[in-house]
Phi, psi and omega in degrees: 000146177282171175289160182308120176080001181248124181286159175291156178308130180084351182267348184089147180266157184305127179083355180258102180282138176284148180307130177087355181283143175288138180256102183297129177080357181249130177284157173288161180308134182100341176278157184279068179235020177087007178284161180306132181100346178274168179263009182294133174263145176293147174288166175303149179271006180212156173220160179266137179264128169282099191254354179209133178223125177225123183085200182270109180237129182248155186227136174235112178291153176297138178093000177226163183257342186276159175247146178226160174301135181293146183244128174305144178074006177291124171287138181239148183212194185305131178094346181281148183228152173231147175224130177250131176283170178306134180083000184262160176216159178206157178225133173244135181239128181252005184099282180276354180214151176235133177248124182238130186253134172273195183288153179047055182242133178248117190234133178224135169277102176288326181202128176219107177219197186295329185245355186223135169234100183246124189237141169257128175241105184263346175192152174100199187238133180227125174254133179236122176248118180252115181275321182216139180226111180293154180303331183257010184267143180242127171236115187228131177246119184257126181237178180296338182254325189216163163257124186252111184255126180272122187262339182216161173302146181164195183237123187230152174220139180232128179236128175244129182297155180300330180276350178076016185262000177203153176232135176241124178246137181232135180239107176276336176198138179117197178212143182214175178218130176259128184235134178184144179062029182081001180255150175234118188241119182284144176231120187253178180300138181069018174259146168231133183233128174260131183239125175223171182264135177297135184301130179075015183216161175260016180265133179283151174250126182254129179231115188261141174218171171288146179295137183282173175300158179293143175251190185298321180294318177299317181297320176297318178297320178295324175300316180293321178298313183296324178299320177288317183299326185263008183295129177285339181291342178293348174287339187245341182227165178288142175288352175276003179264111181300139174092003183295327184293335180288348179285335187303304187270001182245008180187182180229148178260145174212171181246125177256130185297337182268330187232358175091208183299138180226134176250131180241131178293145182290307188236117174220157179286162178297135180080012183298145175215152179297149178061038179238326183250093182167206179210164175261137175236148178266113182233112178286145007266005186278336184089225185294123186231132182278135175235109186273152181280334186290145179298337178263006193275051173242294182306315183290353182246356177236358178217160175071202180215165176248144178223144176262103184226142178061031178081014179199173182273139174223147180265131182249105182288165175283177181293142177277115185220173179290338181279136178295130177298144184269129179291142173231147182293328177187129183264075182228164166250138183269149179239131181177213182127168184302326185260358182290132184109339178289126182090353175261135185283069179243351179072021180161193182298153178232160177219146180220171181199163174212155182288141175287147178263173179304140177073003177269145188272130173273125178246112185291156173279338180270165179291154183202163176263164176303323179294320183296312184295332175289313184292322181292341178264310187287341176273356183238350176197169180271118176248113184284315185255102183286353176294346179298337183277352182282321184224081189285141184203144179238359188267346185238047187232140172266104181273128188293326183274349184296329182268000179284133180302126178083358184285328182271121177258132181233133177223159170301147182305325182294329179294321177290314187296332183263354180078023182286158175303137188278320186303321181282345181257354184294148184241138172283123182242134177304136182305324181298324180288327178291324181297331181271359182284150182274133176274133184227168178263359181214160177265122183280066180212113177287139185286142169271168182300326181295337180291334177296327179271359185069031178077006182278149179279149181295141180244159177268354179282101184212159181293147175300149182305324180297332177272315184298325185255022185288144176294150176220159178257133181230138174274315176259133180289118180285162177293163177300155177302152179303153177296147178299135179298323180301324179283341178272344195297319179297318180293325178292322177297320179294331179280350175057044175102349176276143174296157179289150176286169178300319181295316179298314182297319180295319180296319179292320180297320181286335184274344182277149176296130183258117174291137181299131180272130184276074184238139175244128178289134185295331177104341176274173178294144182286149179266117179234155177307130183106348182272003178055063181295341182273358187243105169055241184261038178298335178261160171088177185264004177076006183257355183275150176223147179228101177297175187294339180279005177081001183258131183294136188300128177072014184233114181280003186270006181247118178243102181264089180294338179226077186297149179278121184302134174073017183291132186243162177305140178082007177083010181274143177249125183292165178297125184293343179290341179281349179266140178283159179297329178295317178297317180297316179297319180296320179295320179296321179294318179298319179299313182295320180295318179293323180296324181283331186267332190255150184290147172270146177272107180271133178232029179288133175296137174278187186299334179272355180089005180271123182295136173273142187271327181217162172228128190293343182219148178293149182211140174246007180276167176299134181305146185279350179292158182296139182269119180300149180297138177095004178247160181280157184238018179288171180249096180293155176284156182301329183265010179289133179233154175282163181288134176253217183255041180277108184293344179288343181274087185287325186255144176290158179295154180300140182280128179264169175296137185201161170252131182253145177296142179297131177082008180227000000 
C-alpha cells in the first residue's frame, strides 16, 4: 500500500491526472463546473451547525413549506428556519459565533455566506455570543421593529414579544446599533433598550435602561460559553470549527509521528467506520451532505480527514492557522458507475463511498473555482504538492482507506436518494467487487423530496401563521428566498446527482412566483463587506447625532432613562481624564438614582416560554419563573457580564455550582 494520499509509482498521485486521462465528474474547460472562465460561483465556506436540541424543536429547510423535527448535526444555511415550542431550547454554532434560542422562538437565516450572518427573529429570545468579528463581517438580527447590527465581539440578547409589538435588546458586552425608521441608535455594554412603535406612526421609540441581572436562559448560555472556552480540543483545531467542544468528552487525543494529532472516539460499535451511522441530506448548494448520528459527529465529518491507525479509526484535523477552515458537505470519494450494483443483491443500482485519508484531495461534485478547491483542501489537511490542484483527477489514485476492511459503505441507490438511515440499509459487498468499482466525485442519485428533510416525517409543531409571516425590518437587503425544491426536481434528475449550477439555480429562482416578503428597509446605509462595521461610524449615513443626554437631536421618540455618561455624537466617548472628579461622582449618583427609581425591562421567559415585556419594579432576586432543569439558580449581580472576546482575559471565570444537561 502507498503512503496516505500518495499513489504507487506509475499510478499517479492524488489529484494529479495523467495527460489524456478522463476526469470523472469534472467538465472540460468551458463547461459550467467551476473551471476558470465559467460563471459558477463558489458555495459559502461555512455553514451553521445545529449542535443542541432540548425539548420540541422543529426545522424547515429552505425551499419547502413543511416542518420536521430538528436533527442534531444538521448543517443550516440561507433560507433555513427553526421553531422552538414552550420549554424548548436550541443552539446553532457558526464557529466564531453561537446563536442560542429560548422557548417559543422563530428563527430564520435570511442570509448566511462568508461575510454575512443575517437572521430574522420574529418572536422569542435569542442570545448571540460573538467570539471574533472580522473587519468586513456583518452580523445582523432583524426584528419587527429594528435591524440590530453587532459591531464588536461580545454577548448580546434579543427578545421579541409574542405579539410582535416590541423588541428588547441587551448588551452584556460589546457594541451594537439598532436601526429603524431612518434612525440609528447605539447600544453599548451593559445597556438594555426597549423598542416599540409610536402610536399612529411608523417611527420606533427607544427606551434605554441598565441591563438586568441574568436569568435562567442567560445562565444556560453562560454554561455553554464556558464549555467552549475551556475546551481542550481547541489546542488541536481552530475555534472557528463548529463542534470542536463536543470532542472533549467523547474521545481522546494523541500524537502520531506520521500524521500529527489524532482524535479517537471513546465508544463505537464493533466494526464502526466513518460515514456509516447517519444519513445523507440534500442541502443546496453543496448537494449530498452527511448528517452523523453521534453527538460529536459534526467537525470530524465536515473538516479534516480519517485514518486507520493502530487498529482503529482516528480523525486527523487540518492545520491550525489564522485562516478559517472551509466547510465541506462530506469528505468522501464516491464509488459507482453504470455497472456498479450488477451482481450485488440490491435489486437495482447501488452507490458507495469511503472516507478520504490524510493528504488526499477532496474533489467537490458542485462547481468551484481554482481558489476554492485549494482552500477547501489546504485548510483541512496537509497538501505538500499544490500542483495537484491544476489538473484534478480521481481515477488514477491509490486511496489509502479504500482497502481498509469495512471502510467502503454501499447502499441501494434509493436509500441514499430518500435520505434513509444508512446503517440499516448498508450491504456487504465482496472486496474483489469493490476493487473493480469506479471512483467518482459525485453520487449518481437524484434526491427525492424526503432527502431535503433528511428522511424525517412531517410534524405539526410549527410557528403560528401570525408569527411565521410577521413583518421585519432589515438594514441589508437579503437575497431572494431559495428556489422551491419541487421546481428544481426535474433539473436535478437530469443532473443525475450533481448539484445545480449557479446559472440553473438562478433561472429556476427567477421563474417561480415570488410571494411578497414582508420586509421594511431600516433606512440607514447598508452594511456590506468592506464598510468596516467594527470601526466607529462605519455604519449609517453619517447624518445622525446623539447629544449627551442620550436623546437623538430633534427626535422626541428617544427616552433615555439611564443615559450613558459622556456620550457624544456618533457614538464617541470623550477621554474620561477630561472630566473632573466632581462631574464623575455626580453622574454616578444620578445613574444609581435612576436605576432605583425606574423600572427594569424584564424579558425572562415565563413557564410557558412566552417572554414578558416589562416588570413593574426593579429586582435583583432570582426570577420567579420556573427554572429549567440543568441551569444554575444563583443570583448574578447586575453588572455581571459573560465573557466576550477580550484577549486580556487569560483565565476562564471561576466555575460555580451547576447542574449540567446529561450528555452535554
